[in-house]
N, C-alpha and C positions, 0 to 999 in steps of 0.2 A: 921557500914556497910563498907565493903571493897570497894576499888576503883580499877579502871582499868588503865593500861598503854595504851597509844595511840601513835602509830607511823605513820607518813606520809612517804610513800615510793614513791619517784619520779622515774618514769620509762621512761619518754619521755619529749620532749620540742619542741617548735617552737620559734626560736629566731627572725625570721622575719615574722611579722604578723601586719596588720593594725588595727587601732581602728575601722574602718568601718566593720571589720569582727567580732566585738564583741558587739558593742553598737547600739541600734536603733537610739538614739539621741546623737550626739557627735559634738563638735565644731571643731574638727580637724580630718577629716576622714583619712588622709594619714599618720598620726603619727604612728610610730612603737609601738607595744604593745605586747610584748612576752607572751607566755602562757606555763605553766607547766602542766604535767599530773601526777596524783597521784593515788595510792591505799592507804588504811589505815588498820593497824593491831591493833586490840584490844586484850589485854592480861591481864589475872588475874590468877596467878598460872598456872595450867595446861590448863585453858580455853583459847581458841583462837578463835576469830571471825575476818574474813576478810571482809572488806567493799570494794566492787567493784573489778574488775579483770584486768582493763586496756585492751590493745589490743596487739596482737602479730605482728611479722614481716610480716606475710602474709597480715593482714589487713592494716598495715602501707604502704606496697607497693601498695596495692589497692587504698589507700586514698592519696598517694603522701606524706606520712609522714615518719618519722624515729623514731624508738624506740632506746633508749639508752641501754636498757637491757630488755630481755623478762620478762614478769610479774612474772612467776613462779620462775625464777632464781633470781629475785630482792629480794625475801624474804630470801635468804640465810644468810645475815648478822644477821638476827633475829633468826637464828637456825631453820628455818622452810623449809620444802619441800612441794611441791604442794599436796602430798598425805596426809599431816598432817591436811589440811584444811577440816573440816567437817561442819562448819557453815559459811555461806556466805551471807551477806546482799548486795543485788543489788539495788542501789539507783534508777536506771532507766535503760532501755535497749538500750540506745545509744551505738554506737560502741566502744567508748573510756571508757566505764564503764562495758560493758558486753562482750567485744570482746575476753576475755580470759576465758570465762566460761568452755570451753572444757579442759583447762589446770588444772582444779580442779575437777576431776571426782568423788571424794568422798564427795563433799559438798552438803548439803541441802541448798537451796537458800531461802532467805526471800525477798518477792516482794510484792508490792502493787497490789491488784486485778485490780485496775484501769489501771495500766501500761500494764498488759498482755492484757486486753481488748482493749486498745488503740493500742498496737503494732501489734495486729492481726485483727484489725477491718477495716471497710470500708474506713476510712480516709487514710489508707496506699495505697490506689489507687492513691493518689496524689503524684507526684514525689517530690515536695518541702517538704511535710510533712514526706515522707519516707526517705529522704536523710540521717538523722543522724543514721538510723537503718541499720543493715545488716541482711538479712534473715537467714543466718546460725546461728547467735547469738540468734535470737528470737526462732528459731527451737530448739536450745540447751536448752533454758529455757522451752520450751514445753515438751521436752524429760524428764526434771526433774519432771514436773508435772506427766507424765505418769509412771515414775518410783517411784513415791511416795516421791520425795525428793524436794518438793516445799511447803513452808508455805506461804500462802497468808495473807496479812494484809489489813484491810479496815480502813484507817485513821490512828489512833494511835494504836500501838501494842508493846508488850514486846518481845524481842528476848532472853534476859537473865536478871537476876537480875542486875539492874544498867545500862541496855542498852535498849533503846526504839527507835522505828521508828515513824515518823510522816509525813503524806502525806501533801506536800506543793503544788504540781502542778506547773502551770506556764510554766516552761521550757518544761516539758513533762507531760502528763496527770496524771501519777502516780509517779511523782518525789517525793522522800522521803528523809528527812534528818535523821541523826542518833544522838541521845542524849546519852551521856556517863557520868557516874559519875566518876570523877577523883579527884586526890589530890587537884587540883586547883579549883574544883567546877564542876558544870554541863557544859560540853563542847559539842558543837554542830558541827558536821561535816555537813556542808551545802551541800557538793557536788555541783551539778549544780543549786541548789536553789539560790546560789550566786556564780557565777564563780570567781569573783574578789572582793577584799575589796571595790573597787569603786562602785560596784553594790549596796551593802547594805549601805555603808556610804553616798553615794550621791543619793540613790534611783534611780539609772540609770539602766533601764532594758537591759537585754542581747538580742542579735539579734534573736536567735532561741527561739520562744515562742509560745505555743499553747493557753495560756490564760493570757493576760496581767494583768488583775485584780488579778488573783491568784498569779502571780509573785510579784506584788507590795505588796499585803497583806502578802505574804510569808516572806518578809523582816522583817516585824513586828513580825511575828510568830517566826522566827529564834532567834531574840533578846530576845523575851519573854521566850523561852525555855532554854537559856543559863544563867548561873549565872552572867555573865558580857559580854559586847559587845566584849571584847578582846578574849573571848572564843568561838566566832563564827568563824569557820575556813572555808574559801571559798575553792571551789574545784579545782581551776586552777591558783591561783595567785602565781607568783614567789616570792612575798613578804613573803610567808610562810617560805621560805628557809632562810630568813633574820630575821624574828621575833622569830623563834624557833630554839633551839640548835640542831646541828648534834648529832647523836647517832648511834653507831655501824658501820656506813659507811658514806661517804660524800654525799650520796643521801637519807639517812634516817634521819628523824627529829622527836624529842620527843615533843609531844604536851601536855601531861597530867599534866605537872608541870607549864603550862602557858608560855606566851612569855618571852623572855629575858628581863630583867629589862631595861626600858628606850627605848625599841625598838618600841613599839606600838604607 
């Protein structure tokens, strides 16, 4: 059976951020805890699947953040243009994962049905629940449905041979991870099912959570899906850039061969 190449593409960062902005329970609320923002590219021969889209400068300005590079431009070192992307897994519809949907107009998106129901449901009447979502991004996902370019998954689903999605929940109602068969074994892109290594290693829940039980059970599921714990890759941890080698550019990291020896 053939395996996939997997690249993490870093497009933004926040170097000044407190632990209190990440963790529900923490012993040092004021300590600095930086965050990185990634997209992921899966490749096998001519097959390409993009996982998440990041957010653009317009959204960055709205949120008081800064992008290092626009998500579509960030794919250039991999020889890809936005128009090349025809298959796109959206792990969930929060702004930093679905904020660039409009940049990839040719893509059919793969989304959990529970996520669409959540993002368009009555709970969005609450400001605090609605905060991580942006209406334009959700509407773009709805437009993909009406144009026949959205494939819904209900729990576990196959996107391609060797690439599956699995609903974890917790952080968002339809939060899904991506399992990929690689040279190193089954690799799991946790996305926001585990923002940081600390979440899954210490079983420390992230601050934004719709279902705490699902989040905690999700850590066990992520580990069970991967061939080894070192192949569970969190969605926002700067340690990813230290554990895995650079490839093609100083902001692109190769995941499918496993972490650098001795780094994990």
